[in-house]
N, C-alpha and C positions, 0 to 999 in steps of 0.2 A: 529413471534418471540416475546418472553416475553418482556414487556416494561422495566423491571428491567435490563435484559441482554443488551438491546440496550443502556440504560442509562450508564451502566458500560463501554461499548465499547467507547462511545463518550467521557466519562469522562477521561478514560485512554489516549485516543488520545489527548485530551485537555491538560492534564498534561505533556505529551511529548512536546507539542508545548510551553507551559508556561515555562517549565524548560529550554528548548533550548533558549528561548528568554531572560530569566532572568539570566542564569548562567554567561554570559560574564561580567555582570555588578555587580556581587557580589565579594567582596574581599575574599581572602582566610580566613581571620579572621572570617568573618561572616559565611562562609561555615563550618569552624571547630567548631563553637559554636552552630550550628543547633542541633546536637544530644543532647547537654546539655539542650537546651531550650525544646526539645521534651520530655526529662525525667521529666522536671518540669511541664508538662501538657500543653495542647493546648487550646487556646481560641476557644470555640465552634462557636461563630459568625464568627471568621476569617476563620475557617475550612469550615464552610458552604458557606461563600462567595467564597473561593477558589474553592470548588467543583462546585458551580454554574457557576463561570467564566470558569472553565475547561470544563464543559459540553457544554456551548455555543460555546467556541472555537472548541471543538471537532466536533460539528455539521458542522461548517464551514470548518474546515480543513480536515475532512473526505471526504467531497465533493472535496476539493482541491486535495487531494491525488488521488481520483478516476479519476479526469480529467487529472492530470499530467501523470498518467499511462494508460490513455485511449487507446492510440495507441499500447502500449505494450500488454495490455490485448486483443486488437483486433488481434494481432499476434497469441496469444494463441488460441483464438477462431477459427481463420482462419485455423491454422495448424490442429486443431482437426477436423474441417469440411472437409478439404482436405483429411485427412486420411480416413474419413468415405466414401467419394466419391471413393477414390482409392480402398477401400475394398468393394465397391458396397453396403454400408450400410446407404447411405443418406436417410433422412426421407421423402423427397419429391422432385419433380423436381423444385418446387419453391424455396425451402430452404433446403439444406442438414442438417442443424442443427438449427431449429427454437427455440432458447433458451427460449425466452419469453413464447411461447406457451407451451413448455415442463414444465416450472415452474408452469404455470396455471394448467396443468394437475396434477402435484404433489399436489398442494394446494387443488384441487377438490377431490383428492383421499381420503384424510383423515389426521388425526392428526399425526400418527406415521411417515408417509412419509414426511409430511410437517416439522415436528420437526427435522428430520435428515437433510433435505435440509437447514433449517435455521441454524443448527449447523455448517454446512460446510460454509455457507455464513458468519457467525460470525467469523470463523477462517480466512477466506479470508480478511475480513475487518481489523482484528487485525494485521495480517501479513503484509498487505499492508501499514497500518499506521506505523508500525515499519520500514519497508523497506524504506519509504519516509522520516521519521522524525528522526530516530536514527542517520543517518549521520549528520544532523544538530545539534543534541544534542551532538554528539561526538566532533564536531569541536568547539562548544560552551564551553564544558568542557576543551578542550585543550587550548582555549584562556584564560580561567579562571586560569588554573594552570601554563601554560607556559609564560604568559605575565602579571602577577599580578601587576607589577609596570610600565607597559607601556600602559596607557589607550588609547593613540592615536592609537596604533596598534590594540588594542582590537576593537575599533570602526570601523576601516577600515576593519579588518577581518570579523567582524559580518556583516557589510554592503555588503561585497563581497558574503557572504553566502546567504543573503536575496536576493540580486540581481540575483544570479545564479538560485535560485528557481523561482523567478518571471519571468526571461527570458525564462526558460524552459516551464513554464506554458503558457506564451503568445505565444511562438513558437508552442506549441502543438495546441493551438486554431487556429493560422494562417494556419498551415498545414491542419487541418481538414476542412478548408474552401477554400482550394486550389486544384489544380490538383493532388497534392500528397496525397490527402485523401485516406486512405486505404479502400479497398472494404469491404463490409459486407458479411456475409455468404449467404444471398439471391441473391448475385451477381454471385455466383458460379453455373454455369449450365453445364459446359463442362470441358474437360481436358485443353483446351486453357485458360479458365477463371482461372483455378487453377494455371497454369504456370505464368499468368500475376500477380496473387496475390502474388505468391512466389517471383517473380522478384521485386515486390514493397517493400518487407520486407528487407530493407537494414539497418543495425544497425547504420551506420554513418549518416543516414538521420533522425534519431530519436532524439528529444530533450532530452529524458531521458538518452540516451547514453552519450551525451555531458555533461549533468549535472553530471553524475557519474564521468566522466573523469576529469571535472573541480574540483569537490570536492576532488578527490584523489590528484590532484596537490596541492590544498590548504593544504591538510593534510601533504604532504611532506614538503611544505613550512613552515607550522607551526612548524613542528618538527625541521627543520633546523635552524629556527630563535628563537626558544624558549630559555628561560633563561637556562644557563648551569646546574645550581643546580636543576632544575625541568625537565630536558630533559628526564630522565628515566621515570618519572611518565607520562609525556606527551606522550612518545612513547607507554607506556602501555595503556593509554586511547585511543589513535588512533588505536592501534592494536586490542584491544578488540572491539571497535566500528566498525571497518572495518569487523571483523569476524561476529559480530552480525547482521550487515546490510546485509552482503552476505547471511547469513542463513535465515534472514527474507525474503529477495527477493526470495530465492529458495523456501521457505515454501509457499509464496504467489503464485508463479507460479505452484507448484506441487498441492497445495490444489485447485486451480482453475481447474486444469486438473481433479482432483478427482471429483469435483463438476459437471463438464460437463459429465464425464463418468457416474456419478450417474444418471443424467437426461436421458442419452442415454439408460442405462440399465433399468431404470424405464419404459420407453416406450416399451422396448423390452420384459420385463418379467412381468410387472404389467398391461399392457394394457388390458382393459376389465375386470380387477379384481375390486371388490368393497371392502370397508373396512370389515374385518371379513373373507376374503379369498373366498368369493363367486364370481362367474362369473356373468356378466350382463345377461347371457342367462339362468341362473338357474331358474328364475321365469317364 
């Protein structure tokens, strides 16, 4: 992947986190004056500092999002591998879907194949970041608009959001070090292994499921308790954020499926091919 593209990804993720963290503590007057200040010109040093801070945060929180959704991503990979086994298309007896090995093959093949793989991975990272952090941003904006004169409630609401993310992250780590750790694709050797893997994929056992449920409850609570004069705007923010979060989650899941299908198809159709369309046996 090009360094510039990766920098942009991390910076966008960082700005999502920065905005979500800062929004509850900005008064409506300050928010309303931001467009006027932008028209008057921006201080270059301040902009550079903000971009630098966003990039550093993006590096950290991109990893946070990856770990938070690690088990959900494992679901996707396991389901794909199980389908390969059921269709008798598994790549080997040791591992029906050796993703790391397949990625190395794509990289070894050449620039065009590698560029397309990195394009898909870039879309996955961006969609994942939005799926994880847009809900936090939505709730932060709802706190800003709906509780502009109730700073005590803003602090409590923001603390609940942060605590929910932290609890889900820690729960994921604990589960991955316990007996409830999900199997990996190289554990699938038989139909019985597949059945056990499918039996272990229970939504109510996943921290990400409870995080989503808790954030939805918070959203309903924020709407119900918001100031009457701003309840319509609060509802619009919460509705738009919920839709965008759902679309982002769907895009992350589907793009991951496309990425895995690409690796599978590459092995099937490009194996033995060298860059330029020649076969390894042509010489």
